[in-house]
TITINU-947611 format. One record per residue (C-alpha): z, y, x. Coordinates in steps of 0.2 Angstrom, whole numbers, plus 5000, padded with zeros to 4 digits. Layout:
{z=Z	y=Y	x=X}
...
This chain:
{z=5001	y=5003	x=5002}
{z=4995	y=5017	x=5006}
{z=5009	y=5030	x=5009}
{z=5002	y=5048	x=5000}
{z=5013	y=5063	x=4997}
{z=5025	y=5062	x=4982}
{z=5015	y=5070	x=4970}
{z=5001	y=5063	x=4969}
{z=5012	y=5047	x=4963}
{z=5013	y=5042	x=4946}
{z=4997	y=5042	x=4939}
{z=4980	y=5038	x=4945}
{z=4971	y=5058	x=4942}
{z=4983	y=5063	x=4954}
{z=4982	y=5050	x=4967}
{z=4963	y=5048	x=4968}
{z=4960	y=5066	x=4969}
{z=4972	y=5066	x=4986}
{z=4967	y=5053	x=4991}
{z=4949	y=5060	x=4992}
{z=4948	y=5080	x=4990}
{z=4964	y=5086	x=4994}
{z=4966	y=5093	x=5011}
{z=4945	y=5092	x=5015}
{z=4939	y=5107	x=5020}
{z=4928	y=5114	x=5010}
{z=4915	y=5126	x=5015}
{z=4903	y=5128	x=4998}
{z=4906	y=5145	x=4990}
{z=4902	y=5138	x=4975}
{z=4916	y=5122	x=4978}
{z=4931	y=5140	x=4982}
{z=4926	y=5147	x=4968}
{z=4928	y=5133	x=4955}
{z=4947	y=5127	x=4965}
{z=4952	y=5147	x=4963}
{z=4947	y=5146	x=4949}
{z=4957	y=5130	x=4945}
{z=4973	y=5134	x=4955}
{z=4973	y=5152	x=4943}
{z=4973	y=5138	x=4925}
{z=4988	y=5130	x=4935}
{z=5002	y=5146	x=4934}
{z=5014	y=5139	x=4923}
{z=5007	y=5120	x=4921}
{z=5003	y=5105	x=4930}
{z=4992	y=5101	x=4942}
{z=4989	y=5087	x=4933}
{z=4986	y=5094	x=4919}
{z=4974	y=5105	x=4925}
{z=4966	y=5089	x=4934}
{z=4964	y=5080	x=4918}
{z=4954	y=5097	x=4909}
{z=4943	y=5099	x=4923}
{z=4929	y=5092	x=4916}
{z=4930	y=5101	x=4902}
{z=4930	y=5116	x=4915}
{z=4916	y=5112	x=4921}
{z=4905	y=5111	x=4904}
{z=4915	y=5124	x=4896}
{z=4912	y=5140	x=4913}
{z=4892	y=5130	x=4916}
{z=4900	y=5120	x=4931}
{z=4906	y=5136	x=4939}
{z=4888	y=5145	x=4940}
{z=4896	y=5162	x=4942}
{z=4880	y=5171	x=4937}
{z=4882	y=5165	x=4923}
{z=4902	y=5166	x=4919}
{z=4896	y=5186	x=4923}
{z=4886	y=5188	x=4910}
{z=4898	y=5182	x=4896}
{z=4902	y=5191	x=4883}
{z=4914	y=5190	x=4864}
{z=4905	y=5176	x=4858}
{z=4906	y=5169	x=4871}
{z=4925	y=5175	x=4875}
{z=4927	y=5167	x=4858}
{z=4920	y=5149	x=4859}
{z=4933	y=5147	x=4876}
{z=4947	y=5154	x=4866}
{z=4944	y=5138	x=4853}
{z=4938	y=5125	x=4868}
{z=4952	y=5112	x=4867}
{z=4946	y=5106	x=4882}
{z=4951	y=5121	x=4892}
{z=4967	y=5131	x=4893}
{z=4967	y=5142	x=4879}
{z=4974	y=5154	x=4889}
{z=4964	y=5173	x=4884}
{z=4971	y=5182	x=4900}
{z=4964	y=5163	x=4912}
{z=4948	y=5166	x=4903}
{z=4948	y=5187	x=4907}
{z=4950	y=5180	x=4925}
{z=4937	y=5167	x=4926}
{z=4924	y=5181	x=4921}
{z=4932	y=5194	x=4931}
{z=4933	y=5183	x=4945}
{z=4914	y=5181	x=4943}
{z=4910	y=5196	x=4947}
{z=4919	y=5199	x=4960}
{z=4916	y=5183	x=4967}
{z=4897	y=5192	x=4967}
{z=4900	y=5209	x=4972}
{z=4910	y=5198	x=4989}
{z=4894	y=5186	x=4992}
{z=4882	y=5205	x=4991}
{z=4893	y=5215	x=5002}
{z=4901	y=5203	x=5014}
{z=4885	y=5188	x=5011}
{z=4898	y=5173	x=5008}
{z=4916	y=5170	x=4999}
{z=4917	y=5151	x=5009}
{z=4917	y=5165	x=5028}
{z=4927	y=5176	x=5020}
{z=4940	y=5165	x=5011}
{z=4938	y=5156	x=5029}
{z=4944	y=5174	x=5037}
{z=4960	y=5173	x=5035}
{z=4965	y=5158	x=5045}
{z=4955	y=5164	x=5059}
{z=4940	y=5151	x=5050}
{z=4949	y=5135	x=5053}
{z=4964	y=5127	x=5046}
{z=4980	y=5136	x=5046}
{z=4997	y=5129	x=5050}
{z=5014	y=5128	x=5038}
{z=5019	y=5138	x=5048}
{z=5005	y=5154	x=5047}
{z=5002	y=5147	x=5030}
{z=5012	y=5160	x=5019}
{z=5008	y=5174	x=5031}
{z=4991	y=5166	x=5026}
{z=4990	y=5164	x=5010}
{z=4999	y=5184	x=5007}
{z=4984	y=5191	x=5015}
{z=4971	y=5182	x=5003}
{z=4981	y=5187	x=4990}
{z=4981	y=5205	x=4994}
{z=4963	y=5204	x=4997}
{z=4958	y=5194	x=4983}
{z=4967	y=5207	x=4972}
{z=4959	y=5224	x=4980}
{z=4944	y=5217	x=4976}
{z=4949	y=5214	x=4959}
{z=4950	y=5194	x=4956}
{z=4964	y=5190	x=4944}
{z=4977	y=5172	x=4944}
{z=4975	y=5174	x=4965}
{z=4995	y=5174	x=4968}
{z=5003	y=5170	x=4984}
{z=5004	y=5155	x=4977}
{z=4988	y=5153	x=4968}
{z=4983	y=5152	x=4986}
{z=4993	y=5145	x=4995}
{z=4988	y=5129	x=4981}
{z=4968	y=5134	x=4988}
{z=4971	y=5135	x=5005}
{z=4980	y=5119	x=5001}
{z=4966	y=5110	x=4992}
{z=4953	y=5118	x=5004}
{z=4959	y=5112	x=5018}
{z=4961	y=5129	x=5022}
{z=4979	y=5121	x=5027}
{z=4986	y=5105	x=5032}
{z=4998	y=5099	x=5022}
{z=4998	y=5080	x=5018}
{z=5016	y=5076	x=5023}
{z=5018	y=5072	x=5040}
{z=5021	y=5049	x=5033}
{z=5004	y=5052	x=5024}
{z=4990	y=5040	x=5029}
{z=4979	y=5055	x=5026}
{z=4989	y=5068	x=5037}
{z=4979	y=5076	x=5054}
{z=4990	y=5069	x=5069}
{z=5001	y=5086	x=5071}
């Protein structure tokens, strides 16, 4: 039996996510955009709740296509508020739409959302010792650019999910040598 991070025990979706995705370095702009918004959706909820709804989010938000999401109007927002496949929270739905617009602006201005996010850790995975500072810097920069649901805790979770921080427990089979 594999030893994994304790949070991944107890549900097969968590174990699969942990074993195959969590902590793997992500350098795809759209995947990072998806992770940012899913982590924001988690605010006040468990990751398992969001993970169970991930397919619903992908369907409801056009596979996290920022150009499509940025153009959503009132009718689409109403449809999203009635979509049982996602967390039906107006502030969180509005955040995804606003985040799409902010994301597109980052791409226009800087060329790459990936390069910008990873720049907070110097382009390579950061250490636990520096992670709090990195997540706080990332949060401030995202907020300054108009992103929502991007506090330091959400940014820390994003860093874990996207491999910007290897936060596997030392006895976890996925931990890199430290």
